C-alpha positions as CSV (number, residue, x, y, z in Angstrom):
1,X,23.3,64.3,-88.9
2,X,24.2,66.5,-86.1
3,X,26.2,65.5,-83.3
4,X,25.2,66.6,-79.5
5,X,28.0,66.4,-77.0
6,X,26.7,66.2,-73.6
7,X,26.1,64.7,-69.9
8,X,23.0,64.2,-68.7
9,X,23.4,66.2,-65.7
10,X,24.0,69.4,-67.1
11,X,22.6,72.3,-68.8
12,X,22.3,70.2,-72.0
13,X,19.4,68.5,-71.1
14,X,18.0,72.0,-72.4
15,X,19.6,71.3,-75.5
16,X,18.3,67.6,-75.9
17,X,14.7,69.2,-75.2
18,X,15.6,71.3,-78.3
19,X,16.3,68.7,-80.1
20,X,13.2,66.6,-79.9
21,X,11.3,69.2,-80.3
22,X,13.2,69.8,-83.7
23,X,12.3,66.0,-84.7
24,X,15.6,65.5,-86.7
25,X,18.1,63.0,-86.1
26,X,21.0,63.2,-84.2
27,X,23.9,61.3,-82.5
28,X,24.4,61.6,-79.0
29,X,28.2,61.9,-77.6
30,X,28.6,61.4,-73.8
31,X,31.0,62.6,-72.2
32,X,31.9,62.3,-68.2
33,X,33.0,66.0,-66.0
34,X,37.0,66.1,-65.4
35,X,39.3,64.4,-68.3
36,X,37.0,63.3,-71.1
37,X,35.8,67.5,-71.4
38,X,39.6,68.5,-71.3
39,X,40.5,66.0,-73.9
40,X,42.4,67.7,-76.6
41,X,39.9,66.5,-79.5
42,X,37.1,67.3,-77.4
43,X,38.9,71.1,-76.4
44,X,39.3,71.9,-80.5
45,X,35.6,72.0,-81.0
46,X,34.5,73.5,-77.2
47,X,37.7,75.5,-75.6
48,X,35.9,76.1,-72.3
49,X,36.2,72.2,-71.7
50,X,32.5,71.9,-70.8
51,X,29.1,70.6,-72.4
52,X,26.5,70.8,-74.2
53,X,28.4,71.6,-78.0
54,X,26.8,71.0,-81.2
55,X,28.6,70.0,-84.5
56,X,26.9,69.9,-88.1
57,X,28.9,69.8,-91.3
58,X,31.9,71.2,-89.6
59,X,30.0,73.7,-87.8
60,X,30.5,74.3,-84.0
61,X,27.7,75.6,-81.7
62,X,28.3,76.3,-77.9
63,X,26.5,77.9,-75.2
64,X,22.8,76.6,-74.8
65,X,21.1,79.9,-75.6
66,X,23.2,80.1,-79.0
67,X,22.5,76.8,-79.4
68,X,18.7,77.0,-79.2
69,X,18.5,79.8,-81.5
70,X,21.1,78.4,-84.2
71,X,18.8,75.2,-84.2
72,X,15.8,77.2,-84.9
73,X,17.1,79.1,-87.6
74,X,18.9,76.1,-89.6
75,X,15.7,74.3,-89.1
76,X,13.2,76.7,-89.7
77,X,10.5,73.9,-90.5
78,X,9.9,73.1,-87.0
79,X,8.9,76.3,-86.5
80,X,10.2,77.4,-83.5
81,X,12.3,80.8,-84.4
82,X,10.2,83.5,-83.6
83,X,8.7,86.0,-86.1
84,X,9.0,88.7,-83.2
85,X,12.6,88.7,-83.2
86,X,13.2,91.6,-80.6
87,X,11.1,89.9,-77.8
88,X,12.5,86.8,-78.8
89,X,16.2,87.9,-78.5
90,X,15.5,90.4,-75.7
91,X,14.7,87.6,-73.5
92,X,16.9,84.9,-74.4
93,X,19.5,87.1,-73.7
94,X,17.9,88.7,-70.6
95,X,17.7,84.5,-69.4
96,X,21.2,83.8,-70.8
97,X,22.0,87.1,-68.8
98,X,20.2,88.3,-65.2
99,X,18.2,85.5,-64.9
100,X,21.1,82.9,-64.7
101,X,23.7,85.2,-62.9
102,X,21.2,86.1,-60.2
103,X,20.3,83.0,-59.5
104,X,23.6,81.4,-59.4
105,X,25.0,84.0,-57.0
106,X,22.1,83.7,-55.0
107,X,22.6,79.9,-54.6
108,X,26.5,80.5,-53.6
109,X,24.8,82.6,-50.8
110,X,26.1,85.8,-52.5
111,X,23.7,88.9,-53.0
112,X,24.7,92.6,-53.8
113,X,24.8,95.0,-50.9
114,X,23.7,98.1,-51.5
115,X,22.4,100.3,-54.6
116,X,26.7,100.7,-55.8
117,X,26.7,96.6,-56.0
118,X,23.1,95.8,-57.4
119,X,24.1,98.5,-60.1
120,X,27.5,96.8,-60.8
121,X,26.4,93.1,-61.1
122,X,24.2,94.7,-63.9
123,X,20.8,92.9,-62.9
124,X,20.5,94.2,-59.6
125,X,19.2,91.4,-57.3
126,X,16.8,88.4,-57.7
127,X,13.5,90.2,-57.0
128,X,14.5,92.5,-59.8
129,X,14.8,89.8,-62.2
130,X,11.6,87.7,-61.1
131,X,9.6,90.5,-60.8
132,X,10.7,91.9,-64.8
133,X,10.0,88.0,-66.1
134,X,6.6,87.8,-63.6
135,X,5.5,90.9,-65.5
136,X,6.1,89.9,-69.1
137,X,4.5,86.7,-68.3
138,X,1.7,88.1,-66.5
139,X,0.4,89.5,-70.1
140,X,2.1,86.7,-72.0
141,X,1.6,83.0,-72.3
142,X,4.5,82.4,-73.8
143,X,8.1,84.3,-74.5
144,X,7.3,85.6,-78.0
145,X,4.8,85.5,-81.0
146,X,1.6,84.0,-78.2
147,X,3.1,80.2,-79.2
148,X,5.9,78.0,-78.1
149,X,9.1,78.6,-79.8
150,X,12.4,78.0,-78.5
151,X,12.9,80.6,-75.9
152,X,10.1,78.6,-74.2
153,X,12.6,75.7,-74.3
154,X,15.8,78.0,-72.8
155,X,14.0,80.0,-70.5
156,X,11.0,77.5,-69.7
157,X,13.9,75.2,-68.6
158,X,15.1,78.0,-66.3
159,X,12.1,78.5,-64.7
160,X,11.4,74.9,-64.2
161,X,14.5,74.1,-63.0
162,X,14.4,76.9,-60.0
163,X,10.7,75.8,-59.0
164,X,12.3,72.1,-58.7
165,X,15.5,73.3,-56.7
166,X,13.9,76.1,-54.9
167,X,16.5,78.5,-56.6
168,X,13.2,80.3,-57.8
169,X,10.2,81.6,-55.9
170,X,7.2,79.6,-56.4
171,X,4.5,81.9,-57.1
172,X,1.5,81.6,-58.7
173,X,2.6,83.0,-62.4
174,X,5.8,81.4,-62.6
175,X,3.9,77.8,-61.9
176,X,1.3,78.7,-64.7
177,X,4.2,79.7,-67.2
178,X,5.9,76.1,-66.2
179,X,2.7,74.2,-66.0
180,X,2.0,74.7,-69.8
181,X,5.4,73.6,-70.9
182,X,6.8,70.6,-68.4
183,X,4.2,68.1,-70.6
184,X,5.0,68.6,-73.9
185,X,6.0,65.1,-75.3
186,X,9.1,66.3,-76.4
187,X,10.2,67.6,-72.9
188,X,9.1,64.0,-72.0
189,X,11.1,62.5,-74.3
190,X,14.3,64.1,-73.6
191,X,14.1,64.0,-70.2
192,X,13.5,60.1,-70.5
193,X,16.6,59.6,-72.5
194,X,18.6,61.8,-70.5
195,X,17.5,60.1,-67.0
196,X,18.7,56.9,-68.7
197,X,22.3,58.1,-68.9
198,X,22.7,58.8,-65.6
199,X,24.3,55.8,-64.1
200,X,22.2,54.0,-61.0
201,X,23.8,54.9,-57.9
202,X,24.9,52.0,-55.6
203,X,22.6,50.2,-53.4
């Protein structure tokens, strides 16, 4: 049995989608932000004191890209690991590094000033990141193998969030990519389960 530690208002939503795509049973443990994530028992699993984390037979995996990849490899019958591992790992690491850093830094109002700072960031600029991703998506419907894989769960989630919250430009290429993913039954099921766990706001 898989145990999934999460919060419905976290990156754990990506892992929830991945778990729903697998079709394997799993137990959900919801942790609130603050003391519950910093409790000694949980820090023994994830020393960063954050979610998500998955545990299976004593094996602990943290970090969303790593979790998605490990799940795809652990349950090969789901067909979510790409045969083209070069493309798979290239774009998973791109999403976990340049894409996320560029989006987060820009959302905080910081952008590299000049070519020297741009070089030191490792991604250059948000425009450069979007351009690189768009060039790939112009030539490929999916990230790897020409079909849906765990890379689309992870990178696709970032594109979907970026379009929803305005942290990525609403371009035809990014919209077309997200539109072919957003209505997958597993993603909709995952969203429904997480949304049901979010406390209702007082009237």
